[in-house]
Predicted model as a PDB file, atoms N, CA, C, CB and O in Angstrom, pLDDT in the B-factor column:
MODEL        1                                                                  
ATOM      1  N   MET A   1       7.904  61.138  16.901  1.00 74.00           N  
ATOM      2  CA  MET A   1       6.480  61.357  16.976  1.00 74.00           C  
ATOM      3  C   MET A   1       6.186  62.762  16.448  1.00 74.00           C  
ATOM      4  CB  MET A   1       5.958  61.173  18.432  1.00 74.00           C  
ATOM      5  O   MET A   1       6.760  63.746  16.914  1.00 74.00           O  
ATOM      6  N   ASP A   2       5.297  62.834  15.484  1.00 82.00           N  
ATOM      7  CA  ASP A   2       4.940  64.144  14.961  1.00 82.00           C  
ATOM      8  C   ASP A   2       3.818  64.760  15.796  1.00 82.00           C  
ATOM      9  CB  ASP A   2       4.518  64.040  13.484  1.00 82.00           C  
ATOM     10  O   ASP A   2       3.272  64.116  16.693  1.00 82.00           O  
ATOM     11  N   THR A   3       3.487  65.997  15.495  1.00 84.00           N  
ATOM     12  CA  THR A   3       2.532  66.725  16.335  1.00 84.00           C  
ATOM     13  C   THR A   3       1.131  66.135  16.259  1.00 84.00           C  
ATOM     14  CB  THR A   3       2.491  68.184  15.931  1.00 84.00           C  
ATOM     15  O   THR A   3       0.410  66.112  17.257  1.00 84.00           O  
ATOM     16  N   ARG A   4       0.745  65.664  15.090  1.00 87.00           N  
ATOM     17  CA  ARG A   4      -0.600  65.102  14.942  1.00 87.00           C  
ATOM     18  C   ARG A   4      -0.763  63.848  15.790  1.00 87.00           C  
ATOM     19  CB  ARG A   4      -0.889  64.783  13.468  1.00 87.00           C  
ATOM     20  O   ARG A   4      -1.802  63.656  16.422  1.00 87.00           O  
ATOM     21  N   THR A   5       0.248  63.000  15.808  1.00 92.00           N  
ATOM     22  CA  THR A   5       0.197  61.793  16.623  1.00 92.00           C  
ATOM     23  C   THR A   5       0.124  62.153  18.105  1.00 92.00           C  
ATOM     24  CB  THR A   5       1.422  60.904  16.347  1.00 92.00           C  
ATOM     25  O   THR A   5      -0.597  61.504  18.863  1.00 92.00           O  
ATOM     26  N   GLY A   6       0.854  63.171  18.521  1.00 91.00           N  
ATOM     27  CA  GLY A   6       0.800  63.625  19.907  1.00 91.00           C  
ATOM     28  C   GLY A   6      -0.575  64.139  20.295  1.00 91.00           C  
ATOM     29  O   GLY A   6      -1.062  63.860  21.390  1.00 91.00           O  
ATOM     30  N   TYR A   7      -1.209  64.899  19.386  1.00 94.00           N  
ATOM     31  CA  TYR A   7      -2.560  65.381  19.658  1.00 94.00           C  
ATOM     32  C   TYR A   7      -3.546  64.225  19.784  1.00 94.00           C  
ATOM     33  CB  TYR A   7      -3.013  66.337  18.557  1.00 94.00           C  
ATOM     34  O   TYR A   7      -4.397  64.215  20.674  1.00 94.00           O  
ATOM     35  N   ILE A   8      -3.424  63.260  18.888  1.00 94.00           N  
ATOM     36  CA  ILE A   8      -4.342  62.116  18.906  1.00 94.00           C  
ATOM     37  C   ILE A   8      -4.138  61.284  20.167  1.00 94.00           C  
ATOM     38  CB  ILE A   8      -4.143  61.240  17.653  1.00 94.00           C  
ATOM     39  O   ILE A   8      -5.110  60.924  20.832  1.00 94.00           O  
ATOM     40  N   LEU A   9      -2.889  60.974  20.504  1.00 95.00           N  
ATOM     41  CA  LEU A   9      -2.626  60.181  21.702  1.00 95.00           C  
ATOM     42  C   LEU A   9      -3.048  60.921  22.970  1.00 95.00           C  
ATOM     43  CB  LEU A   9      -1.146  59.818  21.778  1.00 95.00           C  
ATOM     44  O   LEU A   9      -3.623  60.318  23.876  1.00 95.00           O  
ATOM     45  N   GLY A  10      -2.771  62.208  23.039  1.00 95.00           N  
ATOM     46  CA  GLY A  10      -3.187  62.998  24.188  1.00 95.00           C  
ATOM     47  C   GLY A  10      -4.696  63.025  24.350  1.00 95.00           C  
ATOM     48  O   GLY A  10      -5.217  62.904  25.459  1.00 95.00           O  
ATOM     49  N   SER A  11      -5.383  63.184  23.244  1.00 96.00           N  
ATOM     50  CA  SER A  11      -6.845  63.184  23.288  1.00 96.00           C  
ATOM     51  C   SER A  11      -7.381  61.821  23.715  1.00 96.00           C  
ATOM     52  CB  SER A  11      -7.422  63.572  21.920  1.00 96.00           C  
ATOM     53  O   SER A  11      -8.338  61.743  24.486  1.00 96.00           O  
ATOM     54  N   LEU A  12      -6.775  60.759  23.222  1.00 97.00           N  
ATOM     55  CA  LEU A  12      -7.218  59.415  23.603  1.00 97.00           C  
ATOM     56  C   LEU A  12      -6.977  59.139  25.087  1.00 97.00           C  
ATOM     57  CB  LEU A  12      -6.498  58.363  22.757  1.00 97.00           C  
ATOM     58  O   LEU A  12      -7.816  58.527  25.748  1.00 97.00           O  
ATOM     59  N   PHE A  13      -5.848  59.582  25.606  1.00 96.00           N  
ATOM     60  CA  PHE A  13      -5.586  59.404  27.040  1.00 96.00           C  
ATOM     61  C   PHE A  13      -6.616  60.177  27.872  1.00 96.00           C  
ATOM     62  CB  PHE A  13      -4.148  59.872  27.394  1.00 96.00           C  
ATOM     63  O   PHE A  13      -7.128  59.655  28.862  1.00 96.00           O  
ATOM     64  N   MET A  14      -6.915  61.401  27.478  1.00 96.00           N  
ATOM     65  CA  MET A  14      -7.894  62.190  28.230  1.00 96.00           C  
ATOM     66  C   MET A  14      -9.300  61.602  28.090  1.00 96.00           C  
ATOM     67  CB  MET A  14      -7.883  63.651  27.750  1.00 96.00           C  
ATOM     68  O   MET A  14     -10.067  61.596  29.053  1.00 96.00           O  
ATOM     69  N   LEU A  15      -9.636  61.114  26.912  1.00 96.00           N  
ATOM     70  CA  LEU A  15     -10.929  60.480  26.701  1.00 96.00           C  
ATOM     71  C   LEU A  15     -11.053  59.210  27.538  1.00 96.00           C  
ATOM     72  CB  LEU A  15     -11.131  60.159  25.218  1.00 96.00           C  
ATOM     73  O   LEU A  15     -12.110  58.950  28.113  1.00 96.00           O  
ATOM     74  N   THR A  16      -9.992  58.424  27.611  1.00 96.00           N  
ATOM     75  CA  THR A  16      -9.997  57.210  28.421  1.00 96.00           C  
ATOM     76  C   THR A  16     -10.171  57.546  29.892  1.00 96.00           C  
ATOM     77  CB  THR A  16      -8.707  56.416  28.209  1.00 96.00           C  
ATOM     78  O   THR A  16     -10.897  56.853  30.605  1.00 96.00           O  
ATOM     79  N   SER A  17      -9.520  58.591  30.350  1.00 95.00           N  
ATOM     80  CA  SER A  17      -9.661  59.025  31.738  1.00 95.00           C  
ATOM     81  C   SER A  17     -11.120  59.374  32.042  1.00 95.00           C  
ATOM     82  CB  SER A  17      -8.747  60.238  32.022  1.00 95.00           C  
ATOM     83  O   SER A  17     -11.666  58.950  33.061  1.00 95.00           O  
ATOM     84  N   GLY A  18     -11.732  60.131  31.174  1.00 94.00           N  
ATOM     85  CA  GLY A  18     -13.137  60.496  31.360  1.00 94.00           C  
ATOM     86  C   GLY A  18     -14.064  59.307  31.285  1.00 94.00           C  
ATOM     87  O   GLY A  18     -15.052  59.241  32.016  1.00 94.00           O  
ATOM     88  N   LEU A  19     -13.758  58.364  30.409  1.00 95.00           N  
ATOM     89  CA  LEU A  19     -14.589  57.171  30.270  1.00 95.00           C  
ATOM     90  C   LEU A  19     -14.527  56.305  31.526  1.00 95.00           C  
ATOM     91  CB  LEU A  19     -14.152  56.360  29.048  1.00 95.00           C  
ATOM     92  O   LEU A  19     -15.554  55.809  31.988  1.00 95.00           O  
ATOM     93  N   ILE A  20     -13.343  56.121  32.072  1.00 93.00           N  
ATOM     94  CA  ILE A  20     -13.204  55.339  33.301  1.00 93.00           C  
ATOM     95  C   ILE A  20     -13.959  56.011  34.441  1.00 93.00           C  
ATOM     96  CB  ILE A  20     -11.716  55.166  33.673  1.00 93.00           C  
ATOM     97  O   ILE A  20     -14.648  55.340  35.209  1.00 93.00           O  
ATOM     98  N   PHE A  21     -13.835  57.327  34.554  1.00 92.00           N  
ATOM     99  CA  PHE A  21     -14.523  58.065  35.615  1.00 92.00           C  
ATOM    100  C   PHE A  21     -16.040  57.942  35.469  1.00 92.00           C  
ATOM    101  CB  PHE A  21     -14.107  59.547  35.593  1.00 92.00           C  
ATOM    102  O   PHE A  21     -16.750  57.760  36.459  1.00 92.00           O  
ATOM    103  N   THR A  22     -16.535  58.042  34.234  1.00 92.00           N  
ATOM    104  CA  THR A  22     -17.965  57.940  33.989  1.00 92.00           C  
ATOM    105  C   THR A  22     -18.484  56.547  34.307  1.00 92.00           C  
ATOM    106  CB  THR A  22     -18.279  58.296  32.547  1.00 92.00           C  
ATOM    107  O   THR A  22     -19.558  56.405  34.892  1.00 92.00           O  
ATOM    108  N   ILE A  23     -17.739  55.526  33.931  1.00 93.00           N  
ATOM    109  CA  ILE A  23     -18.166  54.149  34.210  1.00 93.00           C  
ATOM    110  C   ILE A  23     -18.207  53.893  35.717  1.00 93.00           C  
ATOM    111  CB  ILE A  23     -17.219  53.137  33.522  1.00 93.00           C  
ATOM    112  O   ILE A  23     -19.118  53.221  36.200  1.00 93.00           O  
ATOM    113  N   GLU A  24     -17.240  54.415  36.460  1.00 90.00           N  
ATOM    114  CA  GLU A  24     -17.257  54.246  37.910  1.00 90.00           C  
ATOM    115  C   GLU A  24     -18.468  54.924  38.539  1.00 90.00           C  
ATOM    116  CB  GLU A  24     -15.977  54.800  38.521  1.00 90.00           C  
ATOM    117  O   GLU A  24     -19.105  54.358  39.427  1.00 90.00           O  
ATOM    118  N   ARG A  25     -18.785  56.118  38.089  1.00 89.00           N  
ATOM    119  CA  ARG A  25     -19.967  56.809  38.630  1.00 89.00           C  
ATOM    120  C   ARG A  25     -21.244  56.088  38.238  1.00 89.00           C  
ATOM    121  CB  ARG A  25     -20.017  58.264  38.139  1.00 89.00           C  
ATOM    122  O   ARG A  25     -22.175  56.003  39.038  1.00 89.00           O  
ATOM    123  N   LEU A  26     -21.302  55.568  37.017  1.00 91.00           N  
ATOM    124  CA  LEU A  26     -22.483  54.835  36.562  1.00 91.00           C  
ATOM    125  C   LEU A  26     -22.700  53.582  37.398  1.00 91.00           C  
ATOM    126  CB  LEU A  26     -22.347  54.463  35.081  1.00 91.00           C  
ATOM    127  O   LEU A  26     -23.833  53.280  37.773  1.00 91.00           O  
ATOM    128  N   THR A  27     -21.629  52.849  37.697  1.00 89.00           N  
ATOM    129  CA  THR A  27     -21.786  51.643  38.515  1.00 89.00           C  
ATOM    130  C   THR A  27     -22.236  51.995  39.932  1.00 89.00           C  
ATOM    131  CB  THR A  27     -20.469  50.852  38.562  1.00 89.00           C  
ATOM    132  O   THR A  27     -22.999  51.242  40.536  1.00 89.00           O  
ATOM    133  N   ALA A  28     -21.777  53.123  40.472  1.00 87.00           N  
ATOM    134  CA  ALA A  28     -22.224  53.541  41.803  1.00 87.00           C  
ATOM    135  C   ALA A  28     -23.714  53.845  41.802  1.00 87.00           C  
ATOM    136  CB  ALA A  28     -21.436  54.769  42.276  1.00 87.00           C  
ATOM    137  O   ALA A  28     -24.414  53.485  42.748  1.00 87.00           O  
ATOM    138  N   TYR A  29     -24.209  54.499  40.765  1.00 86.00           N  
ATOM    139  CA  TYR A  29     -25.633  54.812  40.698  1.00 86.00           C  
ATOM    140  C   TYR A  29     -26.479  53.576  40.440  1.00 86.00           C  
ATOM    141  CB  TYR A  29     -25.889  55.839  39.620  1.00 86.00           C  
ATOM    142  O   TYR A  29     -27.581  53.464  40.976  1.00 86.00           O  
ATOM    143  N   VAL A  30     -25.988  52.649  39.632  1.00 87.00           N  
ATOM    144  CA  VAL A  30     -26.732  51.403  39.402  1.00 87.00           C  
ATOM    145  C   VAL A  30     -26.808  50.592  40.687  1.00 87.00           C  
ATOM    146  CB  VAL A  30     -26.071  50.565  38.280  1.00 87.00           C  
ATOM    147  O   VAL A  30     -27.857  50.031  41.003  1.00 87.00           O  
ATOM    148  N   TYR A  31     -25.705  50.524  41.432  1.00 85.00           N  
ATOM    149  CA  TYR A  31     -25.692  49.819  42.709  1.00 85.00           C  
ATOM    150  C   TYR A  31     -26.647  50.482  43.694  1.00 85.00           C  
ATOM    151  CB  TYR A  31     -24.270  49.778  43.289  1.00 85.00           C  
ATOM    152  O   TYR A  31     -27.360  49.795  44.426  1.00 85.00           O  
ATOM    153  N   TRP A  32     -26.664  51.807  43.718  1.00 85.00           N  
ATOM    154  CA  TRP A  32     -27.560  52.539  44.605  1.00 85.00           C  
ATOM    155  C   TRP A  32     -29.013  52.293  44.232  1.00 85.00           C  
ATOM    156  CB  TRP A  32     -27.252  54.033  44.563  1.00 85.00           C  
ATOM    157  O   TRP A  32     -29.863  52.132  45.107  1.00 85.00           O  
ATOM    158  N   THR A  33     -29.302  52.262  42.933  1.00 84.00           N  
ATOM    159  CA  THR A  33     -30.666  51.987  42.471  1.00 84.00           C  
ATOM    160  C   THR A  33     -31.105  50.594  42.896  1.00 84.00           C  
ATOM    161  CB  THR A  33     -30.760  52.128  40.943  1.00 84.00           C  
ATOM    162  O   THR A  33     -32.256  50.395  43.282  1.00 84.00           O  
ATOM    163  N   GLY A  34     -30.192  49.631  42.827  1.00 82.00           N  
ATOM    164  CA  GLY A  34     -30.512  48.283  43.299  1.00 82.00           C  
ATOM    165  C   GLY A  34     -30.800  48.256  44.786  1.00 82.00           C  
ATOM    166  O   GLY A  34     -31.672  47.507  45.227  1.00 82.00           O  
ATOM    167  N   GLN A  35     -30.089  49.056  45.573  1.00 82.00           N  
ATOM    168  CA  GLN A  35     -30.348  49.126  47.001  1.00 82.00           C  
ATOM    169  C   GLN A  35     -31.683  49.804  47.295  1.00 82.00           C  
ATOM    170  CB  GLN A  35     -29.221  49.867  47.701  1.00 82.00           C  
ATOM    171  O   GLN A  35     -32.383  49.413  48.229  1.00 82.00           O  
ATOM    172  N   VAL A  36     -32.036  50.803  46.514  1.00 81.00           N  
ATOM    173  CA  VAL A  36     -33.313  51.484  46.705  1.00 81.00           C  
ATOM    174  C   VAL A  36     -34.459  50.508  46.467  1.00 81.00           C  
ATOM    175  CB  VAL A  36     -33.432  52.704  45.762  1.00 81.00           C  
ATOM    176  O   VAL A  36     -35.455  50.539  47.189  1.00 81.00           O  
ATOM    177  N   ASN A  37     -34.332  49.652  45.472  1.00 77.00           N  
ATOM    178  CA  ASN A  37     -35.400  48.705  45.163  1.00 77.00           C  
ATOM    179  C   ASN A  37     -35.564  47.638  46.242  1.00 77.00           C  
ATOM    180  CB  ASN A  37     -35.129  48.044  43.831  1.00 77.00           C  
ATOM    181  O   ASN A  37     -36.649  47.072  46.374  1.00 77.00           O  
ATOM    182  N   THR A  38     -34.524  47.350  47.013  1.00 78.00           N  
ATOM    183  CA  THR A  38     -34.644  46.361  48.084  1.00 78.00           C  
ATOM    184  C   THR A  38     -35.090  46.990  49.389  1.00 78.00           C  
ATOM    185  CB  THR A  38     -33.328  45.647  48.287  1.00 78.00           C  
ATOM    186  O   THR A  38     -35.474  46.266  50.309  1.00 78.00           O  
ATOM    187  N   GLY A  39     -35.053  48.299  49.505  1.00 75.00           N  
ATOM    188  CA  GLY A  39     -35.476  48.979  50.714  1.00 75.00           C  
ATOM    189  C   GLY A  39     -34.339  49.347  51.648  1.00 75.00           C  
ATOM    190  O   GLY A  39     -34.584  49.942  52.698  1.00 75.00           O  
ATOM    191  N   GLN A  40     -33.116  49.016  51.305  1.00 72.00           N  
ATOM    192  CA  GLN A  40     -31.956  49.371  52.128  1.00 72.00           C  
ATOM    193  C   GLN A  40     -31.080  50.323  51.318  1.00 72.00           C  
ATOM    194  CB  GLN A  40     -31.146  48.090  52.573  1.00 72.00           C  
ATOM    195  O   GLN A  40     -30.364  49.895  50.412  1.00 72.00           O  
ATOM    196  N   TRP A  41     -31.138  51.596  51.640  1.00 69.00           N  
ATOM    197  CA  TRP A  41     -30.359  52.529  50.842  1.00 69.00           C  
ATOM    198  C   TRP A  41     -29.918  53.731  51.658  1.00 69.00           C  
ATOM    199  CB  TRP A  41     -31.159  52.985  49.641  1.00 69.00           C  
ATOM    200  O   TRP A  41     -30.508  54.071  52.683  1.00 69.00           O  
ATOM    201  N   ASP A  42     -28.882  54.347  51.177  1.00 71.00           N  
ATOM    202  CA  ASP A  42     -28.471  55.642  51.695  1.00 71.00           C  
ATOM    203  C   ASP A  42     -29.266  56.704  50.953  1.00 71.00           C  
ATOM    204  CB  ASP A  42     -26.926  55.866  51.536  1.00 71.00           C  
ATOM    205  O   ASP A  42     -29.833  56.432  49.895  1.00 71.00           O  
ATOM    206  N   THR A  43     -29.311  57.903  51.499  1.00 71.00           N  
ATOM    207  CA  THR A  43     -30.054  58.961  50.827  1.00 71.00           C  
ATOM    208  C   THR A  43     -29.325  59.455  49.583  1.00 71.00           C  
ATOM    209  CB  THR A  43     -30.298  60.119  51.781  1.00 71.00           C  
ATOM    210  O   THR A  43     -29.954  59.936  48.640  1.00 71.00           O  
ATOM    211  N   VAL A  44     -28.009  59.339  49.580  1.00 73.00           N  
ATOM    212  CA  VAL A  44     -27.199  59.772  48.455  1.00 73.00           C  
ATOM    213  C   VAL A  44     -26.262  58.626  48.085  1.00 73.00           C  
ATOM    214  CB  VAL A  44     -26.399  61.078  48.793  1.00 73.00           C  
ATOM    215  O   VAL A  44     -25.669  58.017  48.976  1.00 73.00           O  
ATOM    216  N   PRO A  45     -26.111  58.310  46.792  1.00 73.00           N  
ATOM    217  CA  PRO A  45     -25.192  57.230  46.422  1.00 73.00           C  
ATOM    218  C   PRO A  45     -23.746  57.589  46.742  1.00 73.00           C  
ATOM    219  CB  PRO A  45     -25.328  56.905  44.937  1.00 73.00           C  
ATOM    220  O   PRO A  45     -23.351  58.752  46.670  1.00 73.00           O  
ATOM    221  N   GLN A  46     -22.969  56.579  47.093  1.00 77.00           N  
ATOM    222  CA  GLN A  46     -21.558  56.794  47.396  1.00 77.00           C  
ATOM    223  C   GLN A  46     -20.770  56.821  46.094  1.00 77.00           C  
ATOM    224  CB  GLN A  46     -21.015  55.692  48.350  1.00 77.00           C  
ATOM    225  O   GLN A  46     -20.460  55.777  45.519  1.00 77.00           O  
ATOM    226  N   THR A  47     -20.454  58.010  45.642  1.00 75.00           N  
ATOM    227  CA  THR A  47     -19.696  58.157  44.405  1.00 75.00           C  
ATOM    228  C   THR A  47     -18.220  58.332  44.726  1.00 75.00           C  
ATOM    229  CB  THR A  47     -20.216  59.351  43.578  1.00 75.00           C  
ATOM    230  O   THR A  47     -17.847  58.648  45.856  1.00 75.00           O  
ATOM    231  N   PHE A  48     -17.402  58.126  43.730  1.00 74.00           N  
ATOM    232  CA  PHE A  48     -15.963  58.208  43.900  1.00 74.00           C  
ATOM    233  C   PHE A  48     -15.460  59.588  43.514  1.00 74.00           C  
ATOM    234  CB  PHE A  48     -15.262  57.135  43.071  1.00 74.00           C  
ATOM    235  O   PHE A  48     -16.053  60.271  42.678  1.00 74.00           O  
ATOM    236  N   SER A  49     -14.388  59.977  44.118  1.00 80.00           N  
ATOM    237  CA  SER A  49     -13.747  61.231  43.774  1.00 80.00           C  
ATOM    238  C   SER A  49     -12.863  61.024  42.540  1.00 80.00           C  
ATOM    239  CB  SER A  49     -12.918  61.772  44.970  1.00 80.00           C  
ATOM    240  O   SER A  49     -12.616  59.892  42.125  1.00 80.00           O  
ATOM    241  N   PHE A  50     -12.401  62.108  41.973  1.00 77.00           N  
ATOM    242  CA  PHE A  50     -11.540  62.041  40.782  1.00 77.00           C  
ATOM    243  C   PHE A  50     -10.221  61.359  41.091  1.00 77.00           C  
ATOM    244  CB  PHE A  50     -11.279  63.442  40.231  1.00 77.00           C  
ATOM    245  O   PHE A  50      -9.624  60.743  40.207  1.00 77.00           O  
ATOM    246  N   PHE A  51      -9.753  61.457  42.333  1.00 81.00           N  
ATOM    247  CA  PHE A  51      -8.434  60.947  42.704  1.00 81.00           C  
ATOM    248  C   PHE A  51      -8.478  59.587  43.392  1.00 81.00           C  
ATOM    249  CB  PHE A  51      -7.750  61.932  43.602  1.00 81.00           C  
ATOM    250  O   PHE A  51      -7.432  59.091  43.810  1.00 81.00           O  
ATOM    251  N   ASP A  52      -9.650  58.965  43.526  1.00 83.00           N  
ATOM    252  CA  ASP A  52      -9.729  57.655  44.171  1.00 83.00           C  
ATOM    253  C   ASP A  52      -9.115  56.548  43.326  1.00 83.00           C  
ATOM    254  CB  ASP A  52     -11.168  57.318  44.475  1.00 83.00           C  
ATOM    255  O   ASP A  52      -8.489  55.636  43.865  1.00 83.00           O  
ATOM    256  N   ASN A  53      -9.282  56.613  42.038  1.00 85.00           N  
ATOM    257  CA  ASN A  53      -8.673  55.644  41.138  1.00 85.00           C  
ATOM    258  C   ASN A  53      -7.388  56.258  40.581  1.00 85.00           C  
ATOM    259  CB  ASN A  53      -9.659  55.238  39.983  1.00 85.00           C  
ATOM    260  O   ASN A  53      -7.411  57.356  40.026  1.00 85.00           O  
ATOM    261  N   LEU A  54      -6.295  55.563  40.729  1.00 90.00           N  
ATOM    262  CA  LEU A  54      -4.983  56.088  40.326  1.00 90.00           C  
ATOM    263  C   LEU A  54      -4.907  56.356  38.823  1.00 90.00           C  
ATOM    264  CB  LEU A  54      -3.882  55.109  40.728  1.00 90.00           C  
ATOM    265  O   LEU A  54      -4.225  57.291  38.401  1.00 90.00           O  
ATOM    266  N   PHE A  55      -5.585  55.564  38.021  1.00 92.00           N  
ATOM    267  CA  PHE A  55      -5.455  55.669  36.573  1.00 92.00           C  
ATOM    268  C   PHE A  55      -6.157  56.897  35.992  1.00 92.00           C  
ATOM    269  CB  PHE A  55      -6.002  54.427  35.930  1.00 92.00           C  
ATOM    270  O   PHE A  55      -5.755  57.390  34.938  1.00 92.00           O  
ATOM    271  N   ILE A  56      -7.179  57.390  36.648  1.00 93.00           N  
ATOM    272  CA  ILE A  56      -7.910  58.542  36.108  1.00 93.00           C  
ATOM    273  C   ILE A  56      -7.029  59.786  36.053  1.00 93.00           C  
ATOM    274  CB  ILE A  56      -9.156  58.825  36.951  1.00 93.00           C  
ATOM    275  O   ILE A  56      -6.871  60.356  34.973  1.00 93.00           O  
ATOM    276  N   PRO A  57      -6.446  60.234  37.172  1.00 93.00           N  
ATOM    277  CA  PRO A  57      -5.578  61.423  37.052  1.00 93.00           C  
ATOM    278  C   PRO A  57      -4.297  61.139  36.270  1.00 93.00           C  
ATOM    279  CB  PRO A  57      -5.216  61.946  38.438  1.00 93.00           C  
ATOM    280  O   PRO A  57      -3.763  62.030  35.610  1.00 93.00           O  
ATOM    281  N   LEU A  58      -3.801  59.893  36.343  1.00 95.00           N  
ATOM    282  CA  LEU A  58      -2.592  59.539  35.596  1.00 95.00           C  
ATOM    283  C   LEU A  58      -2.825  59.673  34.093  1.00 95.00           C  
ATOM    284  CB  LEU A  58      -2.148  58.105  35.939  1.00 95.00           C  
ATOM    285  O   LEU A  58      -2.020  60.298  33.402  1.00 95.00           O  
ATOM    286  N   PHE A  59      -3.901  59.102  33.581  1.00 95.00           N  
ATOM    287  CA  PHE A  59      -4.207  59.213  32.155  1.00 95.00           C  
ATOM    288  C   PHE A  59      -4.462  60.661  31.768  1.00 95.00           C  
ATOM    289  CB  PHE A  59      -5.421  58.351  31.796  1.00 95.00           C  
ATOM    290  O   PHE A  59      -4.055  61.099  30.692  1.00 95.00           O  
ATOM    291  N   PHE A  60      -5.136  61.407  32.643  1.00 95.00           N  
ATOM    292  CA  PHE A  60      -5.431  62.807  32.332  1.00 95.00           C  
ATOM    293  C   PHE A  60      -4.154  63.630  32.235  1.00 95.00           C  
ATOM    294  CB  PHE A  60      -6.360  63.404  33.391  1.00 95.00           C  
ATOM    295  O   PHE A  60      -4.000  64.440  31.322  1.00 95.00           O  
ATOM    296  N   ILE A  61      -3.239  63.422  33.177  1.00 96.00           N  
ATOM    297  CA  ILE A  61      -1.975  64.171  33.174  1.00 96.00           C  
ATOM    298  C   ILE A  61      -1.108  63.777  31.981  1.00 96.00           C  
ATOM    299  CB  ILE A  61      -1.206  63.933  34.487  1.00 96.00           C  
ATOM    300  O   ILE A  61      -0.484  64.635  31.356  1.00 96.00           O  
ATOM    301  N   VAL A  62      -1.065  62.480  31.662  1.00 96.00           N  
ATOM    302  CA  VAL A  62      -0.297  62.042  30.489  1.00 96.00           C  
ATOM    303  C   VAL A  62      -0.886  62.650  29.222  1.00 96.00           C  
ATOM    304  CB  VAL A  62      -0.283  60.494  30.386  1.00 96.00           C  
ATOM    305  O   VAL A  62      -0.145  63.084  28.341  1.00 96.00           O  
ATOM    306  N   GLY A  63      -2.210  62.687  29.125  1.00 96.00           N  
ATOM    307  CA  GLY A  63      -2.861  63.289  27.966  1.00 96.00           C  
ATOM    308  C   GLY A  63      -2.553  64.766  27.837  1.00 96.00           C  
ATOM    309  O   GLY A  63      -2.252  65.252  26.747  1.00 96.00           O  
ATOM    310  N   LEU A  64      -2.627  65.481  28.954  1.00 96.00           N  
ATOM    311  CA  LEU A  64      -2.286  66.906  28.924  1.00 96.00           C  
ATOM    312  C   LEU A  64      -0.825  67.117  28.550  1.00 96.00           C  
ATOM    313  CB  LEU A  64      -2.576  67.552  30.280  1.00 96.00           C  
ATOM    314  O   LEU A  64      -0.497  68.032  27.794  1.00 96.00           O  
ATOM    315  N   GLY A  65       0.045  66.271  29.078  1.00 96.00           N  
ATOM    316  CA  GLY A  65       1.467  66.373  28.754  1.00 96.00           C  
ATOM    317  C   GLY A  65       1.734  66.147  27.279  1.00 96.00           C  
ATOM    318  O   GLY A  65       2.506  66.883  26.664  1.00 96.00           O  
ATOM    319  N   LEU A  66       1.101  65.135  26.710  1.00 94.00           N  
ATOM    320  CA  LEU A  66       1.299  64.857  25.279  1.00 94.00           C  
ATOM    321  C   LEU A  66       0.793  66.008  24.415  1.00 94.00           C  
ATOM    322  CB  LEU A  66       0.587  63.555  24.883  1.00 94.00           C  
ATOM    323  O   LEU A  66       1.435  66.384  23.435  1.00 94.00           O  
ATOM    324  N   ILE A  67      -0.346  66.559  24.778  1.00 95.00           N  
ATOM    325  CA  ILE A  67      -0.879  67.684  24.005  1.00 95.00           C  
ATOM    326  C   ILE A  67       0.021  68.904  24.157  1.00 95.00           C  
ATOM    327  CB  ILE A  67      -2.318  68.021  24.455  1.00 95.00           C  
ATOM    328  O   ILE A  67       0.258  69.620  23.184  1.00 95.00           O  
ATOM    329  N   ALA A  68       0.524  69.151  25.360  1.00 94.00           N  
ATOM    330  CA  ALA A  68       1.410  70.297  25.578  1.00 94.00           C  
ATOM    331  C   ALA A  68       2.710  70.142  24.791  1.00 94.00           C  
ATOM    332  CB  ALA A  68       1.716  70.459  27.076  1.00 94.00           C  
ATOM    333  O   ALA A  68       3.185  71.106  24.190  1.00 94.00           O  
ATOM    334  N   VAL A  69       3.289  68.942  24.790  1.00 93.00           N  
ATOM    335  CA  VAL A  69       4.527  68.707  24.036  1.00 93.00           C  
ATOM    336  C   VAL A  69       4.273  68.878  22.547  1.00 93.00           C  
ATOM    337  CB  VAL A  69       5.089  67.296  24.323  1.00 93.00           C  
ATOM    338  O   VAL A  69       5.087  69.475  21.843  1.00 93.00           O  
ATOM    339  N   SER A  70       3.162  68.363  22.070  1.00 92.00           N  
ATOM    340  CA  SER A  70       2.841  68.497  20.643  1.00 92.00           C  
ATOM    341  C   SER A  70       2.597  69.950  20.272  1.00 92.00           C  
ATOM    342  CB  SER A  70       1.611  67.652  20.285  1.00 92.00           C  
ATOM    343  O   SER A  70       2.972  70.390  19.186  1.00 92.00           O  
ATOM    344  N   PHE A  71       1.969  70.697  21.171  1.00 90.00           N  
ATOM    345  CA  PHE A  71       1.711  72.100  20.905  1.00 90.00           C  
ATOM    346  C   PHE A  71       3.026  72.875  20.839  1.00 90.00           C  
ATOM    347  CB  PHE A  71       0.786  72.693  21.980  1.00 90.00           C  
ATOM    348  O   PHE A  71       3.190  73.753  19.992  1.00 90.00           O  
ATOM    349  N   GLU A  72       3.958  72.554  21.727  1.00 88.00           N  
ATOM    350  CA  GLU A  72       5.262  73.216  21.708  1.00 88.00           C  
ATOM    351  C   GLU A  72       6.044  72.870  20.429  1.00 88.00           C  
ATOM    352  CB  GLU A  72       6.078  72.816  22.953  1.00 88.00           C  
ATOM    353  O   GLU A  72       6.694  73.736  19.844  1.00 88.00           O  
ATOM    354  N   ARG A  73       5.977  71.622  20.007  1.00 85.00           N  
ATOM    355  CA  ARG A  73       6.685  71.217  18.773  1.00 85.00           C  
ATOM    356  C   ARG A  73       6.081  71.889  17.552  1.00 85.00           C  
ATOM    357  CB  ARG A  73       6.643  69.687  18.597  1.00 85.00           C  
ATOM    358  O   ARG A  73       6.778  72.181  16.581  1.00 85.00           O  
ATOM    359  N   ASN A  74       4.769  72.131  17.613  1.00 79.00           N  
ATOM    360  CA  ASN A  74       4.091  72.766  16.493  1.00 79.00           C  
ATOM    361  C   ASN A  74       4.493  74.232  16.374  1.00 79.00           C  
ATOM    362  CB  ASN A  74       2.577  72.643  16.650  1.00 79.00           C  
ATOM    363  O   ASN A  74       4.517  74.781  15.272  1.00 79.00           O  
ATOM    364  N   ARG A  75       4.805  74.861  17.489  1.00 80.00           N  
ATOM    365  CA  ARG A  75       5.204  76.276  17.481  1.00 80.00           C  
ATOM    366  C   ARG A  75       6.604  76.465  16.896  1.00 80.00           C  
ATOM    367  CB  ARG A  75       5.155  76.847  18.904  1.00 80.00           C  
ATOM    368  O   ARG A  75       6.900  77.524  16.341  1.00 80.00           O  
ATOM    369  N   MET A  76       7.458  75.468  17.011  1.00 69.00           N  
ATOM    370  CA  MET A  76       8.847  75.608  16.555  1.00 69.00           C  
ATOM    371  C   MET A  76       8.963  75.613  15.068  1.00 69.00           C  
ATOM    372  CB  MET A  76       9.693  74.511  17.105  1.00 69.00           C  
ATOM    373  O   MET A  76      10.068  75.724  14.536  1.00 69.00           O  
TER     374      MET A  76                                                      
ENDMDL                                                                          
END                                                                             
């Protein structure tokens, strides 16, 4: 694997992590909006933490690792 491929894969893993996190937060707000329209709602929507879904930190760490390895190979 060359350095460019490592940068691209690392970026894609980090982008996927952010996309999954954003979609989870979006679904929480859409669900909360639906509850507000029916009259049964909490004052604040129940959002998820960064570590609630195993894949979010896993993809982020793999992405950082790939970028770090590629950066080290580029220095050599």
